matplotlib code that plots the C-alpha trace (Angstrom):
import matplotlib.pyplot as plt

x = [28.1, 30.2, 30.0, 33.1, 35.4, 34.7, 37.7, 37.6, 38.1, 41.1, 43.4, 46.1, 46.3, 49.8, 49.0, 46.6, 47.3, 44.8, 41.3, 38.7, 35.0, 34.2, 36.1, 39.6, 42.3, 44.7, 47.6, 47.1, 48.2, 46.1, 46.5, 47.1, 50.1, 50.8, 51.7, 50.3, 47.0, 45.2, 41.7, 39.3, 36.6, 33.4, 32.9, 30.6, 28.5, 27.7, 26.5, 23.0, 23.3, 21.9, 23.6, 27.0, 26.7, 25.5, 28.4, 30.9, 29.5, 29.4, 33.1, 33.9, 31.6, 33.1, 36.7, 35.9, 35.5, 39.0, 42.1, 45.2, 48.8, 48.1, 45.2, 45.3, 43.7, 40.6, 41.0, 37.7, 34.6, 33.0, 29.7, 28.0, 25.5, 28.5, 30.6, 31.8, 35.3, 37.2, 40.4, 42.8, 46.3, 48.7, 50.7, 54.0, 54.7, 53.6, 50.7, 51.3, 49.7, 52.5, 55.1, 53.8, 53.6, 57.2, 58.6, 59.7, 58.0, 57.1, 58.3, 60.8, 58.6, 59.5, 58.3, 55.0, 54.5, 55.4, 52.8, 50.2, 50.8, 50.6, 47.4, 45.9, 46.6, 44.9, 41.9, 41.8, 41.4, 38.6, 36.9, 37.2, 35.2, 32.6, 33.7, 34.3, 36.5, 35.1, 37.6, 41.0, 43.3, 46.9, 45.8, 44.4, 47.6, 50.3, 53.8, 55.9, 59.6, 60.4, 58.7, 55.6, 52.1, 48.8, 45.3, 43.3, 40.0, 37.0, 34.7, 32.5, 33.1, 30.0, 29.2, 29.6, 26.6, 25.5, 25.3, 25.4, 27.6, 30.8, 34.5, 37.2, 36.6, 40.1, 39.9, 36.2, 35.1, 32.3, 29.8, 30.4, 29.5, 26.1, 25.5, 25.4, 26.3, 30.0, 32.1, 35.7, 36.2, 35.4, 38.4, 40.6, 39.8, 40.8, 44.0, 44.9, 44.3, 46.7, 49.3, 49.1, 49.8, 52.8, 54.2, 53.7, 53.5, 50.0, 46.4, 45.0, 42.2, 42.3, 39.6, 38.7, 35.3, 33.7, 31.6, 34.6, 36.2, 33.0, 32.8, 36.5, 36.2, 33.0, 34.1, 37.7, 40.3, 42.6, 45.9, 48.1, 50.7, 51.9, 53.0, 56.0, 55.2, 55.4, 52.7, 50.2, 48.0, 47.7, 46.6, 44.2, 42.4, 42.4, 40.9, 38.3, 35.0, 32.9, 33.3, 33.2, 36.2, 38.5, 40.3, 38.1, 39.5, 42.4, 44.4, 44.1, 45.4, 48.4, 49.2, 49.2, 51.2, 53.9, 54.3, 54.6, 57.0, 59.3, 59.4, 60.2, 62.3, 63.7, 62.9, 64.1, 61.9, 59.8, 62.8, 64.2, 60.8, 60.4, 63.9, 63.1, 59.8, 61.6, 64.1, 61.4, 59.1, 61.8, 61.1, 57.6, 58.5, 56.7, 57.1, 53.6, 51.7, 49.5, 45.7, 43.1, 40.2, 37.6, 40.0, 42.8, 46.1, 47.3, 51.0, 54.1, 57.2, 60.6, 63.5, 67.1, 69.3, 73.1, 75.7, 75.6, 78.3, 79.3, 80.8, 79.1, 79.7, 78.4, 78.0, 77.0, 79.2, 79.1, 82.0, 82.6, 86.1, 87.9, 91.3, 90.2, 87.2, 84.9, 82.5, 82.7, 80.2, 81.4, 80.2, 82.2, 84.4, 87.7, 86.2, 84.8, 88.2, 89.9, 87.4, 87.6, 91.3, 92.0, 94.1, 92.6, 91.2, 87.8, 88.2, 88.9, 85.4, 85.7, 82.9, 83.3, 82.2, 84.1, 81.4, 83.0, 83.9, 87.6, 88.7, 85.6, 86.0, 84.3, 81.5, 82.2, 81.6, 81.1, 77.8, 79.2, 77.8, 79.3, 77.5, 78.5, 76.5, 74.7, 73.8, 70.3, 69.6, 65.9, 64.4, 60.8, 58.5, 56.0, 52.3, 52.5, 55.6, 55.0, 54.4, 56.7, 57.9, 59.5, 61.6, 63.5, 66.6, 67.6, 70.8, 71.2, 72.3, 70.4, 73.6, 75.2, 77.0, 79.3, 80.1, 80.9, 82.3, 79.5, 78.0, 75.0, 74.0, 70.3, 69.2, 67.2, 70.4, 71.8, 73.8, 71.7, 71.8, 68.6, 68.2, 64.9, 64.9, 62.6, 62.5, 60.6, 59.2, 58.4, 57.4, 59.7, 60.7, 64.4, 65.8, 63.5, 65.3, 65.0, 65.9, 66.8, 66.8, 68.2, 67.6, 70.4, 70.0, 72.3, 72.8, 76.3, 76.7, 80.0, 81.1, 78.7, 78.6, 75.7, 75.0, 73.4, 69.7, 70.5, 70.6, 73.0, 75.6, 76.9, 80.4, 80.4, 82.0, 85.5, 85.7, 89.0, 87.6, 89.0, 85.6, 83.9, 86.8, 85.4, 86.0, 83.6, 82.3, 79.8, 79.0, 75.8, 76.9, 80.3, 83.5, 84.7, 88.1, 87.3, 87.3, 84.4, 84.8, 83.6, 79.9, 79.1, 77.5, 76.3, 72.7, 72.0, 69.0, 67.8, 65.2, 62.1, 61.0, 57.4, 57.2, 58.3, 58.8, 59.5, 62.1, 65.6, 67.5, 70.8, 72.8, 73.8, 72.7, 73.0, 74.4, 75.1, 76.9, 74.7, 75.2, 75.2, 74.6, 74.9, 72.9, 72.0, 74.9, 75.6, 76.7, 76.1, 76.9, 73.6, 74.2, 70.7, 71.4, 75.1, 75.6, 76.4, 73.1, 74.1, 72.0, 72.3, 70.3, 71.9, 70.2, 71.2, 69.9, 70.4, 68.7, 67.1, 69.2, 67.8, 67.1, 70.7, 71.1, 67.5, 64.8, 61.2, 59.9, 60.1, 63.4, 64.3, 66.5, 69.3, 72.2, 74.0, 75.2, 74.4, 71.6, 72.6, 75.3, 78.5, 81.2, 81.3, 84.5, 85.6, 89.0, 89.9, 89.2, 86.3, 83.5, 81.2, 77.6, 76.1, 78.3, 76.7, 73.2, 73.6, 70.4, 69.3, 65.6, 63.2, 62.3, 63.6, 61.6, 60.4, 61.1, 59.1, 60.8, 58.3, 58.7, 59.8]
y = [12.5, 9.3, 6.8, 6.2, 3.4, -0.1, -2.3, -6.0, -7.4, -9.6, -7.9, -5.3, -2.9, -2.1, 0.5, 1.6, 0.4, 2.6, 3.9, 4.0, 4.6, 1.0, 1.2, 0.9, -1.8, -2.2, -4.3, -6.2, -9.1, -11.3, -10.7, -14.4, -14.3, -15.4, -13.7, -10.5, -10.2, -7.6, -6.6, -5.1, -3.1, -2.1, 1.7, 2.6, 4.7, 1.6, -0.6, 0.5, -0.1, -3.6, -4.0, -2.9, -5.2, -8.2, -7.6, -7.5, -10.7, -12.4, -11.7, -13.5, -16.4, -17.0, -16.7, -19.5, -21.8, -21.1, -22.4, -22.3, -21.0, -18.7, -17.0, -14.7, -16.7, -15.7, -16.3, -15.0, -13.0, -11.1, -9.2, -7.4, -4.5, -2.2, -3.3, -6.0, -7.1, -9.6, -11.0, -11.9, -13.2, -10.2, -10.6, -8.5, -7.4, -5.1, -5.2, -6.3, -3.0, -1.1, -3.4, -2.7, 1.0, 1.1, -0.9, 0.6, -1.5, -5.2, -7.7, -10.4, -13.1, -15.7, -13.3, -12.7, -16.5, -17.1, -14.4, -16.0, -19.5, -18.4, -16.5, -19.4, -21.8, -19.4, -19.1, -22.9, -23.2, -20.7, -22.4, -25.8, -24.3, -23.0, -19.3, -17.0, -14.0, -11.6, -8.8, -10.3, -7.4, -6.4, -4.5, -7.8, -9.7, -9.3, -10.2, -11.2, -10.7, -14.2, -13.6, -15.7, -14.2, -14.3, -13.4, -11.0, -9.1, -11.3, -8.3, -8.8, -12.6, -14.8, -18.5, -20.0, -19.5, -16.2, -13.1, -9.3, -6.6, -6.1, -5.9, -3.6, -2.6, -3.3, -6.9, -7.7, -10.7, -10.2, -12.0, -9.7, -6.6, -8.0, -9.4, -13.0, -15.7, -15.9, -19.0, -20.0, -18.9, -15.4, -15.3, -17.0, -14.1, -11.6, -13.5, -13.6, -9.8, -9.3, -11.7, -9.7, -6.5, -8.1, -9.5, -6.4, -3.4, -2.5, -3.8, -5.8, -3.3, 0.4, 3.0, 6.5, 5.5, 2.5, 2.0, 1.8, -0.8, -2.8, -2.9, -4.0, -6.8, -8.0, -7.8, -6.7, -9.3, -10.6, -8.7, -11.9, -10.4, -8.2, -11.2, -13.5, -16.0, -19.2, -17.7, -16.6, -19.8, -19.3, -15.7, -16.4, -19.1, -17.2, -14.1, -16.0, -14.1, -17.0, -19.0, -22.4, -21.4, -20.7, -23.2, -25.7, -24.6, -22.8, -26.0, -26.9, -23.5, -24.1, -27.4, -25.7, -22.8, -25.0, -27.0, -23.9, -22.1, -25.2, -25.7, -22.0, -20.9, -24.1, -26.2, -23.5, -20.7, -20.6, -20.3, -17.4, -15.7, -15.9, -14.5, -11.6, -10.9, -11.0, -8.4, -6.0, -6.8, -5.5, -2.0, -2.4, -4.1, -2.3, -2.0, -3.4, -6.1, -5.0, -5.6, -4.4, -2.1, -1.2, -2.0, 0.3, -1.2, 0.7, 0.6, 2.9, 2.1, 3.6, 3.3, 4.4, 3.6, 3.6, 3.8, 6.1, 8.3, 9.0, 7.1, 4.2, 1.5, -2.1, -3.2, -6.2, -7.5, -10.3, -11.6, -14.2, -15.6, -17.0, -18.5, -20.4, -21.7, -20.3, -17.5, -15.6, -13.4, -10.9, -8.2, -5.1, -3.5, -5.0, -8.5, -8.0, -6.9, -9.8, -12.3, -10.9, -11.9, -15.6, -17.4, -15.7, -17.6, -16.8, -19.0, -22.0, -21.9, -20.5, -18.3, -15.5, -12.0, -9.3, -6.7, -3.7, -2.6, -3.4, -6.8, -8.5, -12.1, -13.4, -15.9, -18.8, -22.3, -24.7, -23.9, -23.9, -21.3, -19.0, -16.7, -13.9, -13.5, -10.1, -8.4, -7.0, -4.1, -4.1, -0.8, 0.0, 0.6, 3.4, 2.3, 3.8, 1.8, -1.1, -2.2, -3.6, -2.2, -3.8, -2.9, -4.6, -3.6, -5.3, -4.7, -6.1, -5.3, -4.8, -5.6, -8.5, -9.7, -6.7, -7.4, -11.1, -10.7, -12.8, -11.0, -13.2, -13.3, -12.1, -9.7, -12.4, -14.2, -11.2, -11.5, -9.9, -9.1, -8.8, -7.4, -7.9, -5.5, -5.5, -3.0, -3.7, -1.9, 0.6, 3.3, 3.8, 6.3, 7.0, 4.0, 1.5, -1.7, -1.8, -4.7, -4.5, -7.8, -8.2, -11.4, -11.4, -13.4, -13.3, -15.1, -15.0, -17.0, -18.9, -21.5, -20.7, -19.3, -18.1, -18.9, -16.5, -16.3, -16.4, -20.2, -21.0, -23.8, -24.7, -26.2, -26.2, -24.5, -25.8, -25.5, -24.4, -23.3, -19.8, -18.5, -19.2, -18.0, -14.5, -12.4, -9.7, -8.0, -5.5, -3.7, -2.2, 0.4, 2.1, 2.0, 3.6, 4.3, 2.6, -1.0, -2.2, -4.7, -8.3, -8.5, -4.9, -3.4, 0.0, 1.2, 4.4, 6.7, 9.0, 11.6, 10.6, 13.1, 14.1, 14.4, 10.8, 9.1, 5.7, 6.8, 5.5, 8.3, 10.0, 12.6, 12.9, 10.4, 9.7, 6.3, 4.3, 1.1, -1.8, -5.3, -7.7, -11.4, -13.5, -16.7, -19.2, -18.3, -20.5, -20.2, -23.5, -23.8, -24.7, -26.6, -25.9, -22.2, -22.5, -20.0, -19.6, -18.9, -17.1, -16.4, -15.3, -13.4, -10.3, -9.2, -5.9, -4.6, -1.2, 1.2, 4.0, 7.2, 10.3, 13.7, 14.6, 12.3, 11.6, 14.2, 13.0, 12.1, 9.4, 7.9, 5.4, 2.7, 0.8, -1.5, -0.3, 3.3, 4.5, 2.0, 1.4, 0.0, 1.9, -0.2, -2.5, -4.4, -6.7, -8.4, -6.1, -2.9, -0.5, -0.5, 2.4, 1.7, 2.8, 0.4, -2.6, -1.2, -1.1, -0.5, -0.5, -0.6, -1.0, 0.7, 1.1, 0.4, 3.4, 3.9, 6.6, 8.2, 9.3, 12.2, 10.6]
z = [28.0, 27.7, 30.5, 32.6, 31.2, 32.6, 33.6, 33.4, 36.9, 37.6, 35.1, 35.6, 32.7, 31.5, 29.0, 26.3, 22.8, 21.1, 20.7, 17.9, 17.3, 18.4, 21.7, 23.0, 23.4, 26.3, 27.1, 30.4, 32.5, 34.7, 38.4, 39.0, 36.7, 33.1, 29.9, 28.5, 26.8, 24.7, 26.0, 23.4, 25.1, 23.4, 23.6, 26.6, 24.2, 22.2, 25.0, 24.4, 20.6, 20.0, 16.6, 17.9, 20.9, 18.8, 16.4, 19.2, 20.8, 17.4, 16.8, 20.1, 19.4, 16.0, 17.4, 19.9, 16.9, 15.5, 17.2, 15.1, 15.3, 12.4, 14.0, 17.1, 19.9, 21.9, 25.6, 27.1, 26.4, 29.2, 29.0, 31.9, 32.1, 32.6, 29.6, 27.2, 26.6, 24.4, 25.8, 23.0, 22.5, 22.4, 19.2, 19.0, 15.4, 12.7, 10.2, 6.7, 5.7, 7.4, 6.0, 2.4, 3.1, 4.4, 1.4, -1.9, -4.5, -4.4, -1.8, -2.7, -4.3, -1.7, 1.1, -0.8, -1.1, 2.6, 3.6, 1.4, 2.8, 6.4, 5.8, 3.8, 6.7, 9.1, 6.8, 6.4, 10.2, 10.2, 7.2, 8.9, 11.8, 9.4, 9.6, 6.7, 7.6, 4.9, 5.6, 4.8, 4.0, 4.8, 8.0, 9.4, 9.0, 11.7, 10.8, 13.8, 14.4, 13.2, 9.9, 10.7, 10.4, 12.3, 11.2, 13.3, 13.4, 12.8, 13.4, 10.3, 9.9, 9.3, 9.2, 5.8, 3.6, 5.2, 3.1, 3.5, 2.1, 4.1, 3.5, 2.3, -1.4, -2.9, -1.6, -2.0, -4.1, -6.7, -4.6, -1.7, -3.8, -4.5, -1.0, -2.1, 0.5, 1.5, 1.3, 1.7, -1.9, -0.8, 1.5, -1.1, -3.5, -0.9, -0.1, -3.7, -4.0, -1.1, -2.6, -5.8, -3.9, -2.1, -5.3, -7.6, -5.2, -6.4, -5.9, -8.8, -9.4, -8.7, -9.1, -8.0, -6.8, -5.1, -8.1, -10.3, -8.0, -8.0, -11.8, -12.1, -9.6, -11.4, -15.0, -15.6, -16.8, -14.1, -14.7, -14.4, -16.8, -13.9, -11.6, -12.2, -14.9, -12.7, -10.4, -13.0, -12.8, -9.0, -9.4, -12.3, -10.3, -7.0, -8.7, -10.8, -11.0, -9.8, -6.6, -8.3, -10.5, -7.5, -5.4, -3.6, -0.3, 1.3, 1.9, -1.8, -2.6, -0.2, -2.0, -5.4, -4.0, -2.5, -5.8, -7.9, -5.5, -5.1, -8.9, -9.6, -6.6, -5.1, -2.0, 0.4, -0.9, 2.3, 4.6, 2.5, 2.4, 6.2, 6.7, 4.4, 6.2, 9.6, 8.4, 7.3, 10.2, 12.6, 11.3, 12.7, 15.9, 18.8, 22.5, 22.9, 21.1, 18.3, 18.0, 15.6, 16.5, 14.0, 11.2, 12.4, 13.5, 16.6, 16.8, 16.4, 14.5, 13.9, 11.5, 11.5, 8.5, 8.4, 11.1, 14.0, 15.5, 19.1, 22.0, 23.7, 26.2, 25.7, 22.1, 20.2, 17.4, 14.9, 13.0, 10.3, 10.8, 7.8, 8.4, 11.5, 9.7, 12.3, 12.9, 16.2, 18.0, 20.5, 22.9, 22.4, 19.8, 21.1, 21.1, 17.6, 16.3, 18.0, 16.8, 13.3, 13.0, 12.8, 15.4, 18.5, 21.5, 20.3, 17.2, 19.6, 21.0, 24.5, 26.0, 28.5, 29.2, 31.0, 30.7, 29.0, 25.6, 26.3, 27.6, 26.3, 25.1, 22.0, 22.0, 19.7, 18.5, 21.4, 22.8, 26.4, 28.8, 31.3, 33.8, 36.1, 39.3, 39.5, 42.7, 43.0, 45.3, 46.3, 47.2, 48.3, 45.4, 45.1, 44.5, 41.0, 40.1, 37.7, 34.1, 31.5, 28.2, 25.2, 22.2, 19.4, 17.5, 14.3, 12.3, 8.8, 5.3, 2.1, 0.1, 2.1, -1.0, -0.8, 2.8, 2.2, -1.3, -2.7, -5.7, -6.1, -2.4, -2.0, 0.7, 2.4, 3.3, 5.2, 8.4, 11.1, 14.8, 16.9, 20.4, 22.1, 25.0, 28.0, 30.9, 34.1, 35.9, 33.1, 35.6, 38.5, 41.2, 42.2, 44.1, 42.5, 41.4, 37.6, 35.3, 31.6, 29.9, 26.4, 24.4, 21.7, 18.5, 15.4, 12.2, 10.5, 7.3, 6.8, 4.4, 1.6, -1.9, -3.9, -7.5, -10.1, -9.1, -5.4, -4.7, -1.9, -1.9, 1.6, 2.0, 5.8, 8.7, 8.1, 4.3, 2.9, -0.4, -1.1, -2.3, 1.1, 3.4, 4.2, 7.2, 8.3, 11.5, 12.6, 15.8, 17.3, 19.8, 20.2, 22.2, 25.4, 26.9, 30.2, 31.1, 33.2, 35.9, 35.4, 35.9, 34.9, 31.9, 30.6, 30.4, 28.3, 28.8, 25.9, 26.7, 24.7, 22.1, 22.4, 18.6, 18.0, 21.3, 19.6, 17.1, 17.5, 19.2, 18.4, 20.2, 23.8, 26.4, 30.1, 31.1, 34.3, 35.2, 36.0, 37.4, 34.4, 34.0, 30.8, 30.6, 27.9, 25.6, 22.6, 19.0, 17.2, 13.5, 11.9, 8.6, 7.2, 7.6, 6.7, 9.5, 13.1, 14.9, 18.1, 21.2, 24.8, 27.4, 29.1, 32.4, 33.9, 37.2, 38.9, 41.3, 39.3, 39.7, 41.2, 39.5, 39.6, 36.6, 35.4, 35.8, 35.8, 32.4, 29.7, 28.6, 25.9, 27.4, 25.6, 26.5, 23.3, 22.8, 20.1, 19.4, 15.7, 13.6, 14.4, 12.9, 9.9, 8.9, 6.1, 6.2, 9.1, 7.2, 7.9, 5.3, 4.5, 5.7, 2.4, 0.5, 2.2, 2.7, 6.5, 8.3, 12.0, 12.6, 15.5, 18.7, 22.2, 25.4, 27.4, 31.1, 32.8, 35.7, 38.3, 40.6, 43.8]

ax = plt.figure().add_subplot(projection="3d")
ax.plot(x, y, z, "-o")
ax.set_aspect("equal")
plt.show()
């Protein structure tokens, strides 16, 4: 019979991220305050297993050596007679494995290069501390919402020079198969295997049996002909059969990578690669940070393509204005329509929010801020009330050139809108004060043209060139017939499906009017992006309704109804979603209504 789970003192658990044969992982917060952490518990049944306990302890000991932005950070290791736990940085995002599985074919080459560079920098930090990862693979690379990556799971890592058979067969270097000592070159081999998979859509060597894979890694020629020609020398050296033939260290590999990438794809290759990764990573964005347990990534994901139908209340919109030489961002259909036509007040740079889908002013240009005070009604909280839940929506286009009238515009340059949504508390009884916070970010190109091959030429925000004077707009959410008072906003509740509780919902929804406050609003034109980079935070508060509106159970919460692209416009005319490759991806936060 299994022992009862042990809980690390001093932490409040917010939810379970997953379980595996080695134990379980939970999302938690320290009782003294601070950010969220992931706690990895060794399974109670393994506490008496000397090898399992030593391996768990070794992972923590090796992680203490590695401190780098490209590696998930270790905060604490605790071991008692009742249990063992590793307290880790909680990294929101999706695994590279999921990203590859979701994709259709190879990544854009710039995205593959950006992934490799981030991983090599993380490996370089480990190698500098004398640690060899030994199990670098797509499942152990987390891609965050900004397109940056972090390395995780040092469960079978060793100090440089130690041997033993261990790893994941498709990515194991020849020396690993024979149990010879591991070195930094061992990880470089695995990283090159993963890069090959990102760039081509397939692993370098494939076999029906482990023996077949072993033989191919040991003796088969490196299939460099399958990768783009400028990158073949990198792959040939990274997959060399002997350690001495590979790069001397990970940083040397990075230097060669940067030189080759800049020569072949231009000086902004990394920026374009990170943007492309961020776009795909939004598909995998989860309501909880992701961690690894026994090699398995424990996280859900959801995707919704195209535009949704139905009525909604508060929406997000983004518009590239042409004649006024400005790009405007608005909340609400009416504002989006207004900002999309030149000569409105929005194009002059004022900032305001009236709250509803009608009478909403556009956000534009100046970077000034306006806020509306929101009343908060505090109600007594049930002891079971608490927790926090997150979600991310991202709207973008796989064919942005059609939207902007730029035939050579690559997908990585797409306009996008991102809503990072947090609900707290995540468990509540009727009458509890609930807060839904939405961090809004958007990128809307303006004043640029793209050459054959995808290179961008930026002529600036106020350019009068006819080939960069485009007008477009898009909306997440819908429209309503009513006008909300100033300082009010809509919150929608979709009953969560038991079959797929994280999927973006469709169909009927309940909604309420909440107090709303906009802070930190700005929309500067960033010359390096040749785009308006918009941002603000929308905080909505309300007492949770009773069972006359919301019966006990789980609900997906959204400030945009429906939570997907619902209107796309070019030069004031509606555009079919499929024509521009419109896609809305991500997840919504979950609020559990308790029986009060």
